[in-house]
N, C-alpha and C positions, 0 to 999 in steps of 0.2 A: 325403449328400444331405439337403437341407432340405425343409420342407413345401411351399415355393413352387417347387421345381424340378420340371420335367416328368420323366416316367418313360416308358421305352420299353415296347412290347408284350413284348419279350423279358424285361425285368425283371419285368413283371407275371406272366408265365408262370412264371418261376422262383419268385416269391413264392407264387403259387397252388399250385404243385406241392408246395412245402415245407409249406404250411398243410394241404393235403389229406392229405399223408403223416402229419402229426402227428395229425390228426383220426382217420384210419383206424387208426393205432396205438392210440389210446385206445379205439376201438370194437372192434377185433379184436386183442387182445394178441399172438396168435400171429404177426401181421405184424411186430411188433418183433423176435421171435425169428428170423423169416425174414431181416430186414435184417442182423442180427448174423451169421447163417450166411453170407450172401452176402459181407459185408465181410471176414470171416475167410478165405474161400476166395480172394477177389480179391487180398488182400494177400499170401497165400502164393504165389499164381500169379505176380504181378508186383509188384516193389517200386515202380516208377514207373508208376502207373495213369493212363491218360488221364482228365483232369478230368471229362469228361462222364459217364464210367461211374459215378463216385461218387454222382452225383445222378440218374442215369437211372431213370425210372419210366414205365410205361404203366398206364393205368387202363381200366376198361370200364363202360359204363352202357347201360341198355335203356330206350328211350322208347316212348310209346304212341300219339302222334298226330303228324300232319304239322306242326301248329302248334308242338308241343314241339321237334321237330327243327329247324324254322326259327329259333326263338328260341335254341336251343342253338348253332346255327351263329354267330349274332350274338354270343353270349357268348364263344365260343372265339376269334372274330375279334379281340376286345379284347386277347387274349393272343398274337396272332400265330400262331394255329393255324387251319389251313384244311383242307377235306375232300380227302383223297387216296385214290383207289381206291374201287371199288364191290365189295361182297362179298355174294354170294347164298348164304345159309346154308341155304336149303331143300334144297340138294343133300346136306346132312347131316341132313335131317329136323328142322330148326329153323325155326319160323315167323317169321323175321326176315330183313331185309337190312340192310346196314351200310356205314359208311365209317370212315376213320380221320382224326380231326382232329389235325394235327401241324404243326410248323414245316416250311417248304419249302426254305429255302436252307441251304447249308453253314454260313454264319455263324450263322444262327439256331439250327441244330441243335447247333453247337458251344457256343453260349451255354447252352442248356438244351433237351434233346431230348424233353421231356414230350409224350406223345401219349395220346389217348383213343379207344379202339375203341367206336364208338357205333352201337347197333343200333336199328332201328325195327320195332315189331311190325306184322305183316301180318294185320290183323283179318279179312280175307277168307278166311284159312285156317282160321278156326274154323268147323267144318262145321255145327254146330247153330245154326240161324238165330236162335232166341230167345237163346241164350247169346252169340252174336255181337253182337246188339243191346244186350244187357245190359252187355257189356264196353265197348262204345262209349259208352254212357250214363255209366258209371262214370268213364271216362277224360275225357269232356268236362266233367265236373263239377269236376275237380281243376285246380289251378294250381301247377305245380312251381317257379315262380320267384317270389320275393318282389316286391312292387310296387316297392320301392326298387331292387332289382337291375335291373329293367326300365328304371327311370328312369336309372340309371347307365349302362346299355348305350347308351341313347339319347343320353346326354351324351357318351360316348366317340365315338359316331358323328357328332356334330355339331361336335366340336372337334378341332383338330389335335393338341393335347396336353392332358394332365391332370396334376395334382400327385400326389405320393406319398400324401398324405392321402386323396385321392379313390380312388386305386388300392387302398389298404388297406381302405376302406369297401366297395369293390366286391368284394374277395376275401371279406370277412366275409359279405356278402349271398349271393355265389355259392356259398359252402360249404353254405348251407342246402339248396340243391337236391340236393346229393350226400350229405346226412346220412342215417343209418339211422333208421328209425322203428319202434318196438317195437309199434305198434298198426296193425292193418289197417283200411282204410276200409270193408271189406265184412264181412258176417256169415260164419260158418263154413261154412254151406251153399253160399254162392256161391263161397267160396274153394275148397272141395272140387270143385265142378263145373268151375271154371276149371282147377284143377290136373289133373283127369282129362283135360280136353281137351289140355293140355300143361303141364308144370311151369313152363316159361318164361313162358307166358301169365299164370299166376297171379302170378309174380314181377313182371311189368310192371304188371298191372292193379290189384292188390289193395293197393297202398301209396300213401302221399301223394306220393312222389317217386321218382326213379330212383336210389336208393341206389347208391353205388359198389360194385360187386360184387367187385372185386379191384384191388389195386395190385401192380405187377410190377417188382422190381429186376432189373438186368442182371448176370448172373454170367459169369465167364470160363471156368468149367469146370462144365458142367451135369451131367456124369457124377458128379463128386464131390458136387455138391449133392444129387442124387437119393439117394445113399447116406447123406449126412450128415443129411438131414431126419429120418430115423428116430432118429439119435443125439441130435438136438436136441428130440425129443419131438413131431415133426410127422408126421401120417399122410399119407404121400406116395401119389399115384396110382401105379398099377403100372407105367407105362411113360412114356418121354419122347416127346412129339409132335414130328413133323417129320423131317428127314433123319437118317441115321445119323451116328455120330462120324466126323470126317474130319480130315485134315491141313490142308486148306483149307476151313474152315467156310463153308457156304452158307445163305442165307436165315435161317431162324429155328428154334430148338429150344426147346420149352417143357415145363415140368412144374409141378405144383402140390401143395400140401397140400389135403386134401379139405375141402369146405365144412362149416362148423360148423352144428349144429342149434340154432337160436335160438328162445327162448320169445317168442311174440307173443300179443297179445290181439286179438280180432275185434270188429266193430261199434263201432269207436272206443273200445275198452277195456271194453265191457260183457260180452263173452264171453272168459273167460280160459282158460288151459290148453292153448293151441295152440302149434304150432312151425312154423318155416319154415327151409328150407335153401337158401342162395343165395350167401353171401359166403365167399370162400376166399382163399388166398395162392398166388401164381404166381411162378415164376422163369423167366427167358428167357436164352438165349445167342444173340447175333446174329452172323451171318456176312455174306458179301458178297452184293450185289444181283446178280441174274441178268438177262441180256438176254432178249428174247422167245424166242430160240433155246434159251438155257439153261433158261428156265422151262418150255418145252415138253418138253424132255428130262426135267426134274424131274417134271413132272406125269405124263408117260408111265410113268416108273419107279414113282412112287407108286401110280398106278392099277393097274399090273401087280402090285405087292406086295399091295395091298388085295384083289385078286381071288384071289391065290395063298394067302392065309392065312385064308380064311373058315372052314376046318376046324381051324385051329390053336387051341390052348387056352392055352398058356403064353406070357407076355410074352417069355421068353428065346428061344423058338423063332421068334416073330414078329420079334424084333430081329435074330436071326441071318439070317433070310431077307431082311430089309431091307438089311443090309450086303452080302449076296451080290448082290442085284439092283443095288445102287448101285455095284458095281465097274465098271459101264459108264459112270459119270459121272466124267470126268477129275478128278484130285485133285492137280494141281500148278498153280501160278499161271501159268506161261508158256503151258501148253496152254489153260487157261481163257481167257487173254487172246487168244492167236493164233486160237483157234477161235471167238472172239467169243461165249463162253458167259456171261461176267460183265462187269460194269462196273468200270473202273479210273480213278483220278485220276493224272495225269501231272505230274511236277515236275522241272525241270532241276536237276542238282546245282550247287552254288554256283559252282564254277570253270569250268563247261563253257561252251564257245562254241557256241551253238545257232544254226545258220543259218536265216534266215526261209524257210519253205517246205520245210524238210528233212523227210525221211522219218522218222516217229515210230518205226517198228519198228527202223530202222537205228540211231537215236539211243538207243533202249532197249538194243539189243544191244551198242553201244559203251560203255554205261555213262554217257552224257551226260544221259540222262533216267531217273529212277527212277519206278516205278509202285507204287501202293498200292490194294488193293481198296476200292471204295466200299461202305460199310456199308448193309445192307438195313434200311430204316426202317419197313417196313410189316408186313402180317400174312398168314398162310396160312389161308384159310377152313376147310379140313378140320381143321387143327390147333386152331384156335379152337373149332370144334365139338366136337372131342374133349375139350378142357378143359371146355367147357360141359356136355357130357353126363355127365362123371364127377362133376360137382358139382351137378346138378339134383335128385338124389335120386330119379331114375326114368329109364326109358329114353327118354322124350321123343320117341318116334317119331310121325311123321304117317302117316296111312293112304293119302295120295296125294302124288304128286310134282308140283310146279308149276315153272314156269320163272322165271328172273330177271326183274326189272321195274325196270331201271335208270332208265328215263324217269320212272316214277312216283316213285321215290325222289328224283330230282333236282328234280322239281316240288315235292315236300314240302320239300326242302332250300332251294330258292329260287335255287340256282345249280348249275352243272355241277361234278362232282368233277374234280380233277386226275388225270391218268393217270400211274401210278407209273413206267412205262417212259420216258415223256417226261421226267420229273423227273430220273431217273438219267442218261439220255442227255445232257441239258443240262449236268449236272454234269461228265460226262466230256469233252464237247466244249469246255466253258469252260476246263477244266484244260489241254487241248491248246493252245488259243489262248493261254493265259497263258504257255506255254513260249516263245512267239515274240514276245511283246509287247516292243517296245523293242530288239529284236535285229536284226541284219542279217547 
């Protein structure tokens, strides 16, 4: 590709994901160790790895104002990443709500599936009125995007295509938003007050920008990864988040090494000797996407498990109870498909004669059409909260429970979020239609 050739959003996303991974590896050396661990496990598990798994990452950032969220949406749009799903994390005592910016089509996901879980602070949940006003004032003073980055976003929005040179400049400028800053914009007293209100509030408010707080590679065997982290010198959290191990993996399982305690200075560097804990390393294993019926069953079982283990103390006893409860969730592909618990892609085998309007189930049974689970591309709010809690350096609990506020979030975003069930359903229906195109 020459400097005068245009470049696609997919290619920009792949370039940005690679650049962000390199920057984070320099900032958090343990992340490089994590990548090696994951690569070693994946290559032992499968010799022929799906290409997207080798580059697959997700990141997470936390924003402070509606204006930041709106501009972040425009930044990610340049890379072909759009908001999918609404996540209310107040159900897990975190004062944020969120979306996932990601590619939406099978083709874009296959090119590069990079996604970013993006949270917005809910300032109204700071109970102390003076502290709430102070936090708002601090956030309103900062600008997390360089002026050139905003200019380039506007350039992308006004033109049908841009050159690779412009894309490279955009990536360079965009990285500044995600970079770690060793100095806090506030004094130590303010930091402590915000941290007391909630550790996550301090992480959002007290810095120049929304430093990437983790990058997550995709592993094919998370049970092995959990054990191997200790051997690689990484301090693993004590349990894997999400569903139990299964023959047919569903949704998402996550674990992490615990956040590093990093030296920071306050008052723009004038007060030294402080520290902050926010950035960590995470690993995920992705399973199949569930239908609304399947997701309801999953949520019911998870809630039953959470209520049943309140008095349990050991991770092992909790995991055993989780596996026991999930015996009620079918664990074979045909049952999952026939009971419409999960989404599948359908594809005719090369020599099959598929009659237009034929019965898909009959064609699957006869072997003329093969099925493959559709990968879950999104997140589980309770699992995300579990990872956040274990890495905030405090319990982070709120003294009151509030409801979701999707409409407010979408007003801040500037558009509506895509509904994940609709996206997976469209993929499944498109694959069925494709089976009959050009056939009679």
